[in-house]
TISEDO-984343 format. One record per atom (N, C-alpha, C): residue number from 1; chain; residue in one letter; x, y, z. Coordinates in Angstrom, 2 decimals, m for minus. Example, Ala and Ser with C-alpha at 12.3 -4.5 7.8 and 13.67 -1.06 7.14 Angstrom:
2
 resi chain resn       X       Y       Z
    1     A    a   13.19   m5.69    7.80
    1     A    a   12.30   m4.50    7.80
    1     A    a   13.20   m3.30    7.80
    2     A    s   12.85   m2.25    7.08
    2     A    s   13.67   m1.06    7.14
    2     A    s   12.90    0.03    7.87
***
This chain:
71
 resi chain resn       X       Y       Z
    1     A    m  m18.85  m16.07    3.86
    1     A    m  m19.67  m16.75    4.73
    1     A    m  m20.33  m18.06    3.94
    2     A    e  m20.37  m19.13    4.36
    2     A    e  m21.07  m20.38    3.78
    2     A    e  m22.41  m20.30    4.08
    3     A    t  m23.11  m20.70    3.09
    3     A    t  m24.56  m20.91    3.19
    3     A    t  m24.98  m22.37    3.06
    4     A    v  m25.86  m22.80    4.11
    4     A    v  m26.20  m24.09    4.11
    4     A    v  m27.70  m24.08    3.79
    5     A    k  m28.12  m24.94    2.79
    5     A    k  m29.48  m25.02    2.33
    5     A    k  m30.24  m26.38    2.64
    6     A    f  m31.46  m26.16    2.82
    6     A    f  m32.44  m27.25    3.18
    6     A    f  m33.64  m27.17    2.27
    7     A    k  m34.12  m28.43    1.77
    7     A    k  m35.36  m28.45    1.16
    7     A    k  m36.34  m28.67    2.20
    8     A    t  m37.51  m27.89    2.26
    8     A    t  m38.49  m27.90    3.37
    8     A    t  m39.88  m28.06    2.89
    9     A    n  m40.95  m28.08    3.88
    9     A    n  m42.25  m28.11    3.57
    9     A    n  m42.94  m26.88    4.00
   10     A    i  m42.18  m25.82    4.26
   10     A    i  m42.57  m24.48    4.72
   10     A    i  m43.21  m23.90    3.41
   11     A    k  m44.54  m23.63    3.40
   11     A    k  m45.26  m23.32    2.21
   11     A    k  m45.64  m21.86    2.01
   12     A    c  m45.85  m21.27    3.23
   12     A    c  m46.57  m19.90    3.02
   12     A    c  m45.86  m19.05    4.08
   13     A    s  m46.17  m17.74    4.15
   13     A    s  m45.67  m16.65    5.12
   13     A    s  m46.23  m17.10    6.47
   14     A    g  m47.42  m17.70    6.62
   14     A    g  m47.89  m18.32    7.89
   14     A    g  m47.03  m19.16    8.43
   15     A    c  m46.57  m20.24    7.49
   15     A    c  m45.63  m21.25    7.98
   15     A    c  m44.30  m20.66    8.38
   16     A    v  m43.81  m19.65    7.68
   16     A    v  m42.54  m18.97    8.07
   16     A    v  m42.73  m18.47    9.44
   17     A    g  m43.95  m17.76    9.72
   17     A    g  m44.20  m17.20   10.99
   17     A    g  m44.06  m18.27   12.10
   18     A    k  m44.52  m19.42   11.77
   18     A    k  m44.40  m20.55   12.81
   18     A    k  m43.12  m21.04   13.21
   19     A    v  m42.24  m21.10   12.16
   19     A    v  m40.91  m21.58   12.40
   19     A    v  m40.06  m20.45   12.77
   20     A    t  m40.35  m19.29   12.71
   20     A    t  m39.26  m18.05   13.02
   20     A    t  m38.92  m18.02   14.41
   21     A    p  m39.59  m18.39   15.62
   21     A    p  m38.99  m18.50   16.83
   21     A    p  m37.99  m19.62   16.90
   22     A    f  m38.34  m20.72   16.28
   22     A    f  m37.39  m21.74   16.52
   22     A    f  m36.14  m21.67   15.78
   23     A    l  m36.17  m21.05   14.50
   23     A    l  m35.04  m20.73   13.72
   23     A    l  m34.22  m19.50   14.27
   24     A    n  m34.89  m18.49   14.96
   24     A    n  m34.21  m17.38   15.43
   24     A    n  m33.34  m18.08   16.77
   25     A    e  m33.88  m18.82   17.39
   25     A    e  m33.12  m19.33   18.53
   25     A    e  m32.01  m20.32   18.00
   26     A    s  m32.19  m21.08   17.08
   26     A    s  m31.13  m22.04   16.72
   26     A    s  m30.12  m21.37   15.67
   27     A    a  m30.54  m20.47   14.83
   27     A    a  m29.68  m20.05   13.62
   27     A    a  m29.35  m18.61   13.97
   28     A    g  m30.17  m17.90   14.78
   28     A    g  m29.92  m16.49   14.99
   28     A    g  m30.80  m15.65   13.93
   29     A    a  m31.44  m14.61   14.57
   29     A    a  m32.29  m13.66   13.85
   29     A    a  m31.49  m13.07   12.75
   30     A    n  m32.15  m12.84   11.58
   30     A    n  m31.47  m12.27   10.30
   30     A    n  m30.41  m13.22    9.84
   31     A    n  m30.30  m14.49   10.18
   31     A    n  m29.27  m15.39    9.74
   31     A    n  m30.03  m16.49    8.78
   32     A    w  m31.25  m16.30    8.42
   32     A    w  m31.85  m17.42    7.67
   32     A    w  m32.91  m16.71    6.85
   33     A    q  m33.48  m17.52    5.78
   33     A    q  m34.52  m17.09    4.91
   33     A    q  m35.02  m18.30    4.13
   34     A    v  m36.24  m18.23    3.97
   34     A    v  m37.11  m19.29    3.27
   34     A    v  m37.64  m18.71    1.89
   35     A    d  m37.21  m19.51    0.75
   35     A    d  m37.93  m19.08   m0.55
   35     A    d  m39.03  m19.83   m0.69
   36     A    i  m40.02  m19.25   m0.47
   36     A    i  m41.45  m19.95   m0.62
   36     A    i  m41.98  m19.81   m2.11
   37     A    e  m41.26  m19.17   m2.77
   37     A    e  m41.45  m19.09   m4.30
   37     A    e  m40.82  m20.27   m5.00
   38     A    n  m39.84  m20.96   m4.42
   38     A    n  m39.08  m21.91   m5.00
   38     A    n  m39.95  m23.16   m4.79
   39     A    p  m40.03  m24.16   m5.72
   39     A    p  m40.90  m25.25   m5.54
   39     A    p  m40.45  m26.27   m4.50
   40     A    d  m39.08  m26.27   m4.21
   40     A    d  m38.54  m27.02   m3.11
   40     A    d  m38.63  m26.30   m1.73
   41     A    k  m39.02  m25.07   m1.63
   41     A    k  m39.16  m24.30   m0.45
   41     A    k  m37.95  m24.26    0.29
   42     A    i  m36.80  m23.70   m0.33
   42     A    i  m35.54  m23.63    0.10
   42     A    i  m35.26  m22.83    1.46
   43     A    l  m34.69  m23.22    2.46
   43     A    l  m34.34  m22.60    3.64
   43     A    l  m32.86  m22.48    3.52
   44     A    s  m32.37  m21.11    3.45
   44     A    s  m30.97  m20.70    3.53
   44     A    s  m30.52  m20.30    4.90
   45     A    i  m29.39  m20.93    5.38
   45     A    i  m28.84  m20.53    6.80
   45     A    i  m27.41  m20.17    6.50
   46     A    g  m27.14  m18.93    7.00
   46     A    g  m25.81  m18.18    6.95
   46     A    g  m24.99  m19.04    8.14
   47     A    a  m24.10  m19.87    7.64
   47     A    a  m23.32  m20.82    8.60
   47     A    a  m21.99  m20.17    9.06
   48     A    n  m22.20  m18.90    9.57
   48     A    n  m20.94  m18.16    9.96
   48     A    n  m20.49  m18.62   11.35
   49     A    d  m21.40  m19.34   12.29
   49     A    d  m21.08  m19.58   13.46
   49     A    d  m20.82  m21.25   13.57
   50     A    g  m20.67  m21.86   12.56
   50     A    g  m20.56  m23.34   12.52
   50     A    g  m21.86  m24.02   13.10
   51     A    i  m23.04  m23.60   12.70
   51     A    i  m24.22  m24.10   13.16
   51     A    i  m24.29  m25.51   12.54
   52     A    s  m24.74  m26.45   13.33
   52     A    s  m24.87  m27.86   12.91
   52     A    s  m26.23  m27.89   12.00
   53     A    p  m26.02  m28.69   10.94
   53     A    p  m27.30  m28.89   10.19
   53     A    p  m28.30  m29.58   10.92
   54     A    e  m27.85  m30.51   11.78
   54     A    e  m28.89  m31.41   12.68
   54     A    e  m29.66  m30.44   13.69
   55     A    v  m29.00  m29.45   14.14
   55     A    v  m29.65  m28.41   15.03
   55     A    v  m30.80  m27.78   14.20
   56     A    i  m30.43  m27.49   13.01
   56     A    i  m31.53  m26.71   12.18
   56     A    i  m32.72  m27.55   11.93
   57     A    i  m32.43  m28.83   11.46
   57     A    i  m33.41  m29.86   11.13
   57     A    i  m34.19  m30.14   12.46
   58     A    k  m33.64  m30.18   13.51
   58     A    k  m34.45  m30.38   14.78
   58     A    k  m35.35  m29.21   15.13
   59     A    a  m34.79  m27.93   14.90
   59     A    a  m35.59  m26.84   15.13
   59     A    a  m36.86  m26.69   14.26
   60     A    i  m36.59  m27.24   12.99
   60     A    i  m37.84  m27.14   12.05
   60     A    i  m38.85  m28.27   12.36
   61     A    q  m38.27  m29.43   12.88
   61     A    q  m39.09  m30.54   13.38
   61     A    q  m39.94  m30.10   14.61
   62     A    q  m39.40  m29.42   15.41
   62     A    q  m40.02  m28.88   16.66
   62     A    q  m41.17  m28.07   16.26
   63     A    a  m41.04  m27.25   15.17
   63     A    a  m42.17  m26.24   14.70
   63     A    a  m43.18  m27.15   13.90
   64     A    g  m42.94  m28.36   13.64
   64     A    g  m44.03  m29.09   12.95
   64     A    g  m43.77  m29.27   11.48
   65     A    y  m42.56  m29.09   10.89
   65     A    y  m42.14  m29.07    9.57
   65     A    y  m41.00  m30.04    9.44
   66     A    k  m40.78  m30.33    8.17
   66     A    k  m39.66  m31.21    7.56
   66     A    k  m38.55  m30.38    7.03
   67     A    a  m37.39  m30.80    7.05
   67     A    a  m36.15  m30.21    6.38
   67     A    a  m35.30  m31.38    6.11
   68     A    e  m34.58  m31.19    4.77
   68     A    e  m33.62  m32.11    4.44
   68     A    e  m32.54  m31.32    3.81
   69     A    r  m31.12  m31.41    4.25
   69     A    r  m30.14  m30.78    3.84
   69     A    r  m29.79  m31.13    2.34
   70     A    i  m29.60  m29.90    1.54
   70     A    i  m29.27  m30.23    0.14
   70     A    i  m27.99  m29.54   m0.30
   71     A    a  m27.41  m28.74    0.60
   71     A    a  m25.98  m28.06    0.22
   71     A    a  m25.43  m27.59    1.38
***
């Protein structure tokens, strides 16, 4: 399974809680994670269903955050 990564401004567990419903809807529950310990706050998405990076970026923007694809 390919993993798609994004640099985000999701900074803490509270922020993760805010984006959770948006990412669960667009990427699927248990199909994503945010490394808030990483300085770049990396969001990793398991791209097993051919999820478009644009869909993920839009979901994060709807939650009030920013994301930029890095891999």
